[in-house]
C-alpha positions as CSV (number, residue, x, y, z in Angstrom):
1,X,4.7,0.2,9.5
2,X,2.5,2.2,6.8
3,X,0.1,4.6,9.1
4,X,-2.9,6.4,8.5
5,X,-0.9,9.4,7.5
6,X,0.9,7.7,4.7
7,X,-2.6,6.5,3.4
8,X,-3.9,9.8,3.5
9,X,-0.6,11.2,1.4
10,X,-0.2,8.2,-0.7
11,X,-4.3,8.4,-1.6
12,X,-4.4,12.2,-1.9
13,X,-1.4,12.5,-4.3
14,X,-3.2,10.3,-7.0
15,X,-4.8,12.3,-9.7
16,X,-8.1,13.8,-8.7
17,X,-8.2,12.2,-5.5
18,X,-10.2,13.6,-3.2
19,X,-10.6,12.8,0.7
20,X,-14.9,13.1,2.1
21,X,-16.1,11.4,5.2
22,X,-19.0,8.8,4.8
23,X,-20.1,6.8,7.7
24,X,-17.8,8.2,9.8
25,X,-14.7,7.5,8.4
26,X,-12.3,9.0,5.7
27,X,-12.9,7.4,2.1
28,X,-10.9,8.3,-0.9
29,X,-12.4,8.9,-4.0
30,X,-11.1,9.1,-7.7
31,X,-12.3,12.4,-8.1
32,X,-15.2,14.8,-7.4
33,X,-18.6,12.7,-6.8
34,X,-16.1,9.7,-7.6
35,X,-16.1,6.4,-6.5
36,X,-14.6,5.4,-3.5
37,X,-11.0,3.4,-3.8
38,X,-10.1,3.7,-0.2
39,X,-11.3,4.1,3.2
40,X,-9.5,4.0,6.6
41,X,-11.3,2.0,9.3
42,X,-12.3,3.6,13.0
43,X,-9.2,2.5,14.2
44,X,-6.8,3.9,11.4
45,X,-5.2,0.5,11.3
46,X,-7.0,-1.3,8.6
47,X,-7.8,0.1,5.1
48,X,-10.4,-1.1,2.8
49,X,-9.7,-1.0,-0.9
50,X,-11.2,-2.0,-4.4
51,X,-10.6,-6.1,-5.6
52,X,-12.4,-7.9,-7.9
53,X,-14.5,-10.3,-6.2
54,X,-13.0,-13.5,-8.2
55,X,-9.9,-12.7,-6.9
56,X,-10.3,-11.9,-3.2
57,X,-10.1,-15.4,-2.0
58,X,-6.9,-16.3,-3.5
59,X,-5.4,-13.2,-2.6
60,X,-6.7,-13.6,0.9
61,X,-5.7,-17.4,0.8
62,X,-2.0,-16.0,-0.2
63,X,-1.4,-13.6,2.2
64,X,-4.3,-14.0,5.4
65,X,-2.2,-11.9,7.7
66,X,-2.6,-8.9,5.3
67,X,-5.8,-9.2,3.4
68,X,-9.0,-10.1,4.5
69,X,-12.9,-9.3,4.1
70,X,-15.3,-8.1,7.4
71,X,-17.6,-10.9,7.2
72,X,-21.5,-9.8,7.0
73,X,-19.9,-6.9,5.3
74,X,-17.8,-6.6,2.5
75,X,-19.4,-10.3,1.0
76,X,-21.4,-8.4,-1.8
77,X,-18.9,-6.5,-2.5
78,X,-15.6,-5.8,-4.9
79,X,-13.7,-4.9,-1.8
80,X,-10.9,-5.8,0.5
81,X,-9.3,-4.9,3.9
82,X,-5.6,-5.0,4.1
83,X,-3.7,-4.8,7.6
84,X,-1.2,-1.7,7.7
85,X,0.9,-3.3,10.1
86,X,1.2,-6.3,8.0
87,X,2.5,-4.3,4.7
88,X,6.3,-5.1,3.6
89,X,6.8,-1.0,2.8
90,X,5.7,2.6,1.6
91,X,5.9,1.1,-1.9
92,X,3.4,-1.9,-1.5
93,X,0.9,0.6,0.1
94,X,1.4,2.9,-3.0
95,X,1.2,-0.4,-5.5
96,X,-2.2,-1.2,-3.9
97,X,-3.8,2.2,-3.6
98,X,-3.0,2.8,-7.1
99,X,-4.4,-0.4,-8.0
100,X,-7.8,0.6,-6.4
101,X,-7.8,4.1,-7.8
102,X,-7.6,2.2,-11.6
103,X,-10.5,0.3,-11.0
104,X,-12.3,3.2,-9.5
105,X,-11.1,6.0,-11.6
106,X,-13.3,7.9,-14.3
107,X,-12.0,6.4,-18.2
108,X,-11.1,10.2,-18.7
109,X,-8.4,10.6,-15.5
110,X,-7.3,6.9,-16.8
111,X,-6.8,8.2,-20.2
112,X,-5.1,11.3,-18.6
113,X,-2.8,9.1,-16.4
114,X,-1.9,6.1,-17.9
115,X,1.0,5.8,-16.0
116,X,-0.4,5.7,-12.7
117,X,-0.2,2.2,-11.6
118,X,0.1,-0.6,-14.2
119,X,-3.0,-2.6,-15.2
120,X,-4.0,-5.3,-13.1
121,X,-1.2,-7.2,-11.6
122,X,-0.6,-9.8,-9.0
123,X,0.7,-8.7,-5.8
């Protein structure tokens, strides 16, 4: 099972990633002052990651035990929640975080590190 420590270690291994507290919880950003690509929920059992709104419904329908949105909170955002206990392995966690990082990273980071993750693929 993936843990909050795994999330932190993998997220901070991505190029330019920094951790910053926001709303009382750890968030991971693509560069100083950058956009959030992941956050840990209060209980350290769930992460939030970037996900295009048009892909969320299908993703959640395909694996509802793994992916979900917090009704009334995530509705208007390109964001999905992931239950850490439902992940298959660390490789899957790394792929999810890298995919989210690619969506949030500024162009200069993407150009410097094209090898990080692959362009959007089905999970």
